[in-house]
C-alpha positions as a Python dict, from the first residue, in 0.01 Angstrom:
ca = {
    (1, 'M'): (0, 0, 0),
    (2, 'K'): (302, 230, -10),
    (3, 'P'): (248, 549, -217),
    (4, 'H'): (520, 418, -451),
    (5, 'R'): (238, 232, -633),
    (6, 'I'): (69, 563, -711),
    (7, 'R'): (396, 718, -831),
    (8, 'M'): (449, 427, -1069),
    (9, 'T'): (93, 454, -1202),
    (10, 'H'): (121, 830, -1251),
    (11, 'N'): (452, 798, -1434),
    (12, 'L'): (324, 522, -1663),
    (13, 'L'): (12, 708, -1771),
    (14, 'L'): (223, 1020, -1832),
    (15, 'N'): (454, 829, -2062),
    (16, 'Y'): (158, 681, -2248),
    (17, 'G'): (57, 1044, -2317),
    (18, 'L'): (-281, 1004, -2143),
    (19, 'Y'): (-234, 1326, -1944),
    (20, 'R'): (-302, 1527, -2261),
    (21, 'K'): (-664, 1411, -2252),
    (22, 'M'): (-719, 1494, -1885),
    (23, 'E'): (-709, 1780, -1643),
    (24, 'I'): (-469, 1688, -1364),
    (25, 'Y'): (-514, 1857, -1026),
    (26, 'R'): (-305, 1842, -713),
    (27, 'P'): (-535, 1738, -427),
    (28, 'H'): (-581, 1980, -141),
    (29, 'K'): (-495, 1845, 202),
    (30, 'A'): (-822, 1758, 372),
    (31, 'S'): (-847, 1924, 712),
    (32, 'G'): (-926, 1748, 1037),
    (33, 'E'): (-1264, 1922, 1028),
    (34, 'E'): (-1343, 1766, 689),
    (35, 'M'): (-1244, 1420, 816),
    (36, 'T'): (-1470, 1451, 1121),
    (37, 'K'): (-1774, 1475, 889),
    (38, 'Y'): (-1757, 1096, 938),
    (39, 'H'): (-1471, 1001, 1173),
    (40, 'S'): (-1474, 1073, 1546),
    (41, 'D'): (-1291, 1379, 1681),
    (42, 'D'): (-1075, 1166, 1914),
    (43, 'Y'): (-962, 938, 1632),
    (44, 'I'): (-862, 1219, 1395),
    (45, 'K'): (-684, 1403, 1680),
    (46, 'F'): (-490, 1080, 1747),
    (47, 'L'): (-390, 1038, 1379),
    (48, 'R'): (-272, 1399, 1374),
    (49, 'S'): (-57, 1349, 1687),
    (50, 'I'): (97, 1002, 1650),
    (51, 'R'): (450, 970, 1509),
    (52, 'P'): (714, 692, 1513),
    (53, 'D'): (913, 882, 1779),
    (54, 'N'): (624, 928, 2028),
    (55, 'M'): (445, 590, 1998),
    (56, 'S'): (533, 493, 2356),
    (57, 'E'): (316, 781, 2484),
    (58, 'Y'): (11, 655, 2291),
    (59, 'S'): (16, 279, 2360),
    (60, 'K'): (-340, 269, 2502),
    (61, 'Q'): (-481, 481, 2220),
    (62, 'M'): (-300, 271, 1958),
    (63, 'Q'): (-477, -35, 2094),
    (64, 'R'): (-811, 148, 2108),
    (65, 'F'): (-785, 273, 1749),
    (66, 'N'): (-633, -50, 1608),
    (67, 'V'): (-310, 118, 1495),
    (68, 'G'): (23, -66, 1511),
    (69, 'E'): (13, -398, 1326),
    (70, 'D'): (-182, -403, 996),
    (71, 'C'): (-195, -25, 1019),
    (72, 'P'): (155, 83, 1126),
    (73, 'V'): (265, 430, 1231),
    (74, 'F'): (497, 596, 979),
    (75, 'D'): (641, 941, 912),
    (76, 'G'): (389, 1158, 728),
    (77, 'L'): (91, 935, 821),
    (78, 'F'): (-155, 1221, 870),
    (79, 'E'): (-41, 1401, 555),
    (80, 'F'): (-93, 1078, 358),
    (81, 'C'): (-450, 1061, 495),
    (82, 'Q'): (-506, 1428, 409),
    (83, 'L'): (-397, 1385, 46),
    (84, 'S'): (-583, 1057, -10),
    (85, 'T'): (-903, 1204, 135),
    (86, 'G'): (-856, 1544, -30),
    (87, 'G'): (-832, 1383, -375),
    (88, 'S'): (-1155, 1184, -335),
    (89, 'V'): (-1356, 1471, -184),
    (90, 'A'): (-1229, 1716, -449),
    (91, 'G'): (-1329, 1464, -716),
    (92, 'A'): (-1681, 1452, -570),
    (93, 'V'): (-1696, 1835, -571),
    (94, 'K'): (-1594, 1842, -941),
    (95, 'L'): (-1873, 1595, -1021),
    (96, 'N'): (-2127, 1793, -818),
    (97, 'K'): (-2036, 2112, -1002),
    (98, 'Q'): (-2062, 1925, -1336),
    (99, 'Q'): (-1704, 2024, -1416),
    (100, 'T'): (-1624, 1667, -1519),
    (101, 'D'): (-1801, 1342, -1607),
    (102, 'I'): (-1542, 1114, -1447),
    (103, 'A'): (-1305, 1195, -1161),
    (104, 'V'): (-1017, 962, -1069),
    (105, 'N'): (-815, 936, -748),
    (106, 'W'): (-596, 626, -755),
    (107, 'A'): (-460, 717, -410),
    (108, 'G'): (-809, 676, -262),
    (109, 'G'): (-1037, 377, -214),
    (110, 'L'): (-937, 294, 146),
    (111, 'H'): (-1257, 102, 219),
    (112, 'H'): (-1182, -71, 553),
    (113, 'A'): (-1141, 237, 777),
    (114, 'K'): (-1415, 272, 1040),
    (115, 'K'): (-1554, 572, 1225),
    (116, 'S'): (-1308, 533, 1514),
    (117, 'E'): (-1073, 264, 1397),
    (118, 'A'): (-805, 189, 1138),
    (119, 'S'): (-832, -144, 962),
    (120, 'G'): (-669, -341, 680),
    (121, 'F'): (-405, -78, 584),
    (122, 'C'): (-677, 194, 584),
    (123, 'Y'): (-676, 488, 827),
    (124, 'V'): (-928, 743, 693),
    (125, 'N'): (-1223, 632, 479),
    (126, 'D'): (-1198, 873, 185),
    (127, 'I'): (-1483, 685, 10),
    (128, 'V'): (-1737, 759, 284),
    (129, 'L'): (-1634, 1126, 290),
    (130, 'A'): (-1662, 1151, -92),
    (131, 'I'): (-2007, 986, -90),
    (132, 'L'): (-2124, 1229, 181),
    (133, 'E'): (-2015, 1509, -53),
    (134, 'L'): (-2205, 1355, -348),
    (135, 'L'): (-2520, 1318, -135),
    (136, 'K'): (-2543, 1698, -113),
    (137, 'Y'): (-2650, 1700, -480),
    (138, 'H'): (-2758, 1342, -557),
    (139, 'Q'): (-3063, 1158, -420),
    (140, 'R'): (-2907, 813, -451),
    (141, 'V'): (-2541, 712, -480),
    (142, 'L'): (-2430, 362, -580),
    (143, 'Y'): (-2100, 230, -440),
    (144, 'I'): (-1938, -63, -627),
    (145, 'D'): (-1632, -245, -493),
    (146, 'I'): (-1425, -490, -704),
    (147, 'D'): (-1139, -524, -455),
    (148, 'I'): (-1088, -887, -344),
    (149, 'H'): (-1177, -783, 13),
    (150, 'H'): (-1525, -689, 132),
    (151, 'G'): (-1581, -311, 146),
    (152, 'D'): (-1688, -335, 510),
    (153, 'G'): (-1608, 20, 620),
    (154, 'V'): (-1830, 177, 351),
    (155, 'E'): (-2113, -73, 406),
    (156, 'E'): (-2106, -6, 780),
    (157, 'A'): (-2119, 372, 732),
    (158, 'F'): (-2431, 362, 512),
    (159, 'Y'): (-2602, 48, 641),
    (160, 'T'): (-2908, 228, 775),
    (161, 'T'): (-2975, 467, 485),
    (162, 'D'): (-3151, 390, 155),
    (163, 'R'): (-2971, 679, -16),
    (164, 'V'): (-2654, 472, -64),
    (165, 'M'): (-2637, 117, -197),
    (166, 'T'): (-2312, -76, -162),
    (167, 'V'): (-2233, -367, -394),
    (168, 'S'): (-1915, -560, -312),
    (169, 'F'): (-1768, -843, -520),
    (170, 'H'): (-1530, -1018, -284),
    (171, 'K'): (-1371, -1339, -162),
    (172, 'Y'): (-1570, -1479, 126),
    (173, 'G'): (-1487, -1753, 377),
    (174, 'E'): (-1173, -1762, 596),
    (175, 'Y'): (-1065, -1433, 448),
    (176, 'F'): (-1012, -1078, 577),
    (177, 'P'): (-1221, -897, 699),
    (178, 'G'): (-1459, -1194, 743),
    (179, 'T'): (-1773, -990, 670),
    (180, 'G'): (-1996, -961, 365),
    (181, 'D'): (-2227, -1262, 390),
    (182, 'L'): (-2540, -1254, 172),
    (183, 'R'): (-2751, -1322, 481),
    (184, 'V'): (-2640, -988, 627),
    (185, 'G'): (-2583, -749, 336),
    (186, 'S'): (-2838, -746, 57),
    (187, 'S'): (-2583, -653, -208),
    (188, 'D'): (-2272, -860, -141),
    (189, 'V'): (-2147, -1100, -410),
    (190, 'L'): (-1958, -1387, -248),
    (191, 'L'): (-1691, -1539, -469),
    (192, 'R'): (-1498, -1853, -382),
    (193, 'H'): (-1181, -1808, -585),
    (194, 'R'): (-1045, -1773, -926),
    (195, 'R'): (-1164, -1617, -1241),
    (196, 'R'): (-1530, -1577, -1336),
    (197, 'F'): (-1687, -1252, -1223),
    (198, 'P'): (-2071, -1230, -1258),
    (199, 'F'): (-2052, -851, -1283),
    (200, 'I'): (-2263, -734, -1578),
    (201, 'K'): (-2585, -930, -1507),
    (202, 'I'): (-2586, -831, -1141),
    (203, 'M'): (-2504, -464, -1204),
    (204, 'A'): (-2768, -438, -1479),
    (205, 'K'): (-3030, -550, -1224),
    (206, 'V'): (-2896, -316, -953),
    (207, 'M'): (-2905, -19, -1192),
    (208, 'E'): (-3261, -103, -1296),
    (209, 'M'): (-3387, -137, -938),
    (210, 'Y'): (-3194, 138, -763),
    (211, 'Q'): (-3160, 406, -1034),
    (212, 'P'): (-2866, 600, -883),
    (213, 'S'): (-2773, 945, -1009),
    (214, 'A'): (-2400, 907, -924),
    (215, 'V'): (-2163, 611, -891),
    (216, 'V'): (-1844, 552, -691),
    (217, 'L'): (-1632, 263, -821),
    (218, 'Q'): (-1353, 123, -604),
    (219, 'C'): (-1105, -51, -838),
    (220, 'G'): (-889, -246, -593),
    (221, 'A'): (-630, -434, -801),
    (222, 'D'): (-572, -719, -553),
    (223, 'S'): (-837, -918, -743),
    (224, 'L'): (-590, -954, -1034),
    (225, 'S'): (-409, -1275, -1118),
    (226, 'G'): (-76, -1310, -935),
    (227, 'D'): (-147, -1064, -652),
    (228, 'R'): (73, -1124, -347),
    (229, 'L'): (-224, -1123, -106),
    (230, 'G'): (-515, -1199, -338),
    (231, 'C'): (-621, -1536, -478),
    (232, 'F'): (-842, -1436, -774),
    (233, 'N'): (-736, -1481, -1134),
    (234, 'L'): (-866, -1173, -1318),
    (235, 'T'): (-679, -1027, -1613),
    (236, 'I'): (-638, -651, -1645),
    (237, 'K'): (-884, -651, -1936),
    (238, 'G'): (-1137, -845, -1727),
    (239, 'H'): (-1097, -603, -1435),
    (240, 'A'): (-1135, -306, -1670),
    (241, 'K'): (-1456, -452, -1822),
    (242, 'C'): (-1622, -352, -1494),
    (243, 'V'): (-1510, 10, -1548),
    (244, 'E'): (-1622, 1, -1911),
    (245, 'Y'): (-1968, -132, -1822),
    (246, 'I'): (-2035, 119, -1542),
    (247, 'K'): (-1907, 402, -1763),
    (248, 'S'): (-2166, 304, -2029),
    (249, 'F'): (-2449, 433, -1802),
    (250, 'N'): (-2316, 790, -1847),
    (251, 'L'): (-2365, 882, -1482),
    (252, 'P'): (-2123, 1101, -1282),
    (253, 'L'): (-1849, 854, -1189),
    (254, 'L'): (-1580, 870, -921),
    (255, 'M'): (-1308, 607, -976),
    (256, 'L'): (-1085, 519, -682),
    (257, 'G'): (-792, 288, -612),
    (258, 'G'): (-772, 45, -323),
    (259, 'G'): (-577, -275, -261),
    (260, 'G'): (-313, -426, -487),
    (261, 'Y'): (14, -576, -365),
    (262, 'T'): (200, -681, -679),
    (263, 'I'): (278, -320, -757),
    (264, 'R'): (387, -357, -1119),
    (265, 'N'): (41, -503, -1196),
    (266, 'V'): (-134, -229, -997),
    (267, 'A'): (35, 37, -1213),
    (268, 'R'): (-53, -157, -1529),
    (269, 'C'): (-417, -200, -1425),
    (270, 'W'): (-489, 157, -1321),
    (271, 'T'): (-312, 299, -1626),
    (272, 'Y'): (-524, 80, -1855),
    (273, 'E'): (-842, 172, -1666),
    (274, 'T'): (-756, 540, -1702),
    (275, 'A'): (-734, 479, -2078),
    (276, 'V'): (-1072, 299, -2070),
    (277, 'A'): (-1226, 596, -1886),
    (278, 'L'): (-1085, 824, -2160),
    (279, 'D'): (-1206, 601, -2449),
    (280, 'S'): (-840, 575, -2552),
    (281, 'S'): (-661, 279, -2700),
    (282, 'I'): (-305, 226, -2574),
    (283, 'P'): (-53, -31, -2704),
    (284, 'N'): (47, -343, -2515),
    (285, 'E'): (415, -247, -2554),
    (286, 'L'): (504, -37, -2250),
    (287, 'P'): (664, 304, -2315),
    (288, 'Y'): (995, 376, -2147),
    (289, 'N'): (932, 524, -1802),
    (290, 'D'): (1111, 592, -1475),
    (291, 'Y'): (1019, 243, -1343),
    (292, 'F'): (1069, 48, -1665),
    (293, 'E'): (1279, -226, -1502),
    (294, 'Y'): (986, -319, -1272),
    (295, 'F'): (788, -447, -1571),
    (296, 'G'): (1039, -709, -1693),
    (297, 'P'): (1091, -957, -1837),
    (298, 'D'): (816, -896, -2097),
    (299, 'F'): (768, -514, -2061),
    (300, 'K'): (404, -552, -2170),
    (301, 'L'): (91, -383, -2035),
    (302, 'H'): (-134, -689, -2010),
    (303, 'I'): (-87, -998, -1794),
    (304, 'S'): (-191, -1360, -1854),
    (305, 'P'): (-409, -1550, -1606),
    (306, 'S'): (-266, -1856, -1435),
    (307, 'N'): (-393, -2210, -1501),
    (308, 'M'): (-553, -2248, -1155),
    (309, 'T'): (-885, -2432, -1137),
    (310, 'N'): (-1193, -2211, -1150),
    (311, 'Q'): (-1397, -2275, -837),
    (312, 'N'): (-1679, -2035, -930),
    (313, 'T'): (-1885, -2289, -1122),
    (314, 'T'): (-2184, -2190, -1337),
    (315, 'E'): (-2422, -2349, -1082),
    (316, 'Y'): (-2261, -2164, -790),
    (317, 'L'): (-2274, -1826, -968),
    (318, 'E'): (-2636, -1884, -1071),
    (319, 'K'): (-2727, -1962, -709),
    (320, 'I'): (-2557, -1643, -585),
    (321, 'K'): (-2723, -1437, -859),
    (322, 'Q'): (-3073, -1568, -780),
    (323, 'R'): (-3024, -1507, -407),
    (324, 'L'): (-2907, -1152, -477),
    (325, 'F'): (-3199, -1081, -714),
    (326, 'E'): (-3438, -1201, -445),
    (327, 'N'): (-3278, -961, -194),
    (328, 'L'): (-3302, -676, -446),
    (329, 'R'): (-3668, -754, -512),
    (330, 'M'): (-3746, -699, -144),
    (331, 'L'): (-3583, -356, -140),
    (332, 'P'): (-3802, -46, -185),
    (333, 'H'): (-3769, 83, -541),
    (334, 'A'): (-3554, 390, -598),
    (335, 'P'): (-3626, 586, -277),
    (336, 'G'): (-3675, 961, -314),
    (337, 'V'): (-3553, 1251, -99),
    (338, 'Q'): (-3740, 1558, 18),
    (339, 'M'): (-3615, 1893, -110),
    (340, 'Q'): (-3380, 2071, 128),
    (341, 'A'): (-3109, 2336, 129),
    (342, 'I'): (-2782, 2213, -25),
    (343, 'P'): (-2497, 2225, 231),
    (344, 'E'): (-2184, 2421, 146),
    (345, 'D'): (-1931, 2247, -82),
    (346, 'A'): (-1617, 2106, 75),
    (347, 'P'): (-1309, 2324, 21),
    (348, 'H'): (-1110, 2215, -282),
    (349, 'A'): (-784, 2289, -457),
    (350, 'D'): (-898, 2607, -631),
    (351, 'S'): (-1105, 2763, -352),
    (352, 'A'): (-824, 2952, -174),
    (353, 'D'): (-706, 3111, -500),
    (354, 'E'): (-1061, 3200, -603),
    (355, 'E'): (-1125, 3393, -280),
    (356, 'E'): (-812, 3604, -314),
    (357, 'E'): (-844, 3687, -684),
    (358, 'D'): (-1031, 3976, -838),
    (359, 'P'): (-1321, 3808, -1030),
    (360, 'D'): (-1289, 4068, -1308),
    (361, 'K'): (-917, 4009, -1357),
    (362, 'R'): (-820, 3793, -1655),
    (363, 'I'): (-615, 3484, -1561),
    (364, 'S'): (-326, 3395, -1791),
    (365, 'I'): (-290, 3039, -1926),
    (366, 'R'): (34, 3002, -1731),
    (367, 'A'): (-130, 3104, -1403),
    (368, 'H'): (-418, 2865, -1468),
    (369, 'D'): (-178, 2577, -1536),
    (370, 'K'): (22, 2651, -1221),
    (371, 'R'): (-298, 2632, -1016),
    (372, 'R'): (-390, 2305, -1183),
    (373, 'A'): (-77, 2097, -1127),
    (374, 'C'): (293, 2115, -1064),
    (375, 'E'): (474, 2155, -1398),
    (376, 'E'): (742, 1907, -1289),
    (377, 'E'): (490, 1624, -1288),
    (378, 'F'): (444, 1631, -1666),
    (379, 'S'): (664, 1451, -1917),
    (380, 'D'): (701, 1604, -2259),
    (381, 'S'): (1023, 1473, -2412),
    (382, 'E'): (1115, 1573, -2766),
    (383, 'D'): (1089, 1214, -2891),
    (384, 'E'): (750, 1149, -2729),
    (385, 'A'): (500, 1027, -2989),
    (386, 'E'): (183, 1230, -3010),
    (387, 'G'): (-58, 941, -2979),
    (388, 'Q'): (90, 725, -2708),
    (389, 'G'): (388, 893, -2542),
    (390, 'G'): (685, 667, -2497),
    (391, 'G'): (958, 928, -2453),
    (392, 'R'): (1206, 892, -2169),
    (393, 'R'): (1156, 1145, -1893),
    (394, 'N'): (1472, 1297, -1754),
    (395, 'S'): (1397, 1267, -1384),
    (396, 'A'): (1687, 1494, -1283),
    (397, 'N'): (1566, 1782, -1495),
    (398, 'H'): (1190, 1767, -1551),
    (399, 'K'): (1081, 1940, -1869),
    (400, 'K'): (798, 2186, -1876),
    (401, 'T'): (495, 2151, -2098),
    (402, 'K'): (516, 2312, -2442),
    (403, 'R'): (230, 2547, -2365),
    (404, 'V'): (401, 2682, -2054),
    (405, 'K'): (726, 2722, -2250),
    (406, 'K'): (547, 2924, -2518),
    (407, 'E'): (384, 3143, -2254),
    (408, 'E'): (723, 3210, -2092),
    (409, 'E'): (886, 3288, -2427),
    (410, 'K'): (603, 3527, -2511),
    (411, 'E'): (630, 3693, -2171),
    (412, 'G'): (1008, 3722, -2218),
    (413, 'E'): (961, 3891, -2558),
    (414, 'E'): (708, 4134, -2406),
    (415, 'K'): (952, 4223, -2124),
    (416, 'K'): (1232, 4271, -2377),
    (417, 'G'): (1003, 4497, -2583),
    (418, 'R'): (918, 4702, -2274),
    (419, 'R'): (1291, 4743, -2191),
    (420, 'I'): (1367, 4865, -2545),
    (421, 'Y'): (1074, 5105, -2526),
    (422, 'R'): (1196, 5244, -2191),
    (423, 'K'): (1549, 5297, -2328),
    (424, 'Q'): (1410, 5486, -2628),
    (425, 'T'): (1195, 5712, -2407),
    (426, 'D'): (1499, 5776, -2182),
    (427, 'L'): (1699, 5888, -2484),
    (428, 'C'): (1414, 6121, -2588),
    (429, 'K'): (1414, 6277, -2244),
}
């Protein structure tokens, strides 16, 4: 779960040239106040205070909040939580304001975190906080989870409301977190092992019955073949079919990361799913990137499934499907919500700048780009192909985007012109 996975993903999609088709924003750091929209004050105060050098002072609280083993204390823990949460909440704000159709935060999707407890490598539940943001504008939000583990933290948060439906496709039986039985949750899909994923038929029925107006899709990559902790056998194309199908409903969609412990495959998967979200075709041959050696020996985007036996038989999947359809039939159809005042939007990356700026003042392209994302995060090598990227990024000396370069050159020419003009007026005087 180290952020290195996200760095690898980001670098790979840059070198495929996918960034040209997106707007990339730096997430704001979510404040403690934003996190306590769901989490308890004591828990967030603890996460803000705990550090590797003061753990001995917090031994009782560490036990109380389940921090220490699966959820270790590390330098920058609270900042990591702030950025992960900030990205998901800002994505929800963009969707609410209809500034985008799809928002992606691969650093989010931490679905095990509880109100007052860390769990399963998750500290702050960015998904719950993003859904709460979406509920300000949407009557019904659908949460879909294709991580190998049950999305227990999200289900628990919204268990008593009909405004959020959670659908989790997960491994069940002698497997963390041990929850997600069909007898308890009406929308949990229990899978034994292996490869077949009854996604489309089930989701078609859910969409028909529930009629959500926004969707959150957690794309945990530990359900892929060859994952270090997972035991499923999905290919990257199979995993991405879930994204493709949900995208076809043309509803506001927030795509989030999650688990995934064979990190080269996590980067491959989320890069490909970014391309699917963009309706872009990218080649199987990986472009050169800063982490190229991780993808050997084949240096290909797609992975092959193993030859393990498929334990999800047709009969078993049919039984699960019928049981789930029966549960759905007993649910009230598409519940409505009374009209009420819309709460204030969560702060987001642009809000601080917007308050300080004169609304009548024209913003230059360069200023707009600076606000959007750090220039150093883009790759634009001279030999990068227009369609798919592939150029090597010089990590020691990051190159600026061509548009920013042109703006700077233009600004330089204008300054030079002004200097010449001043010299001429001085001579006249």
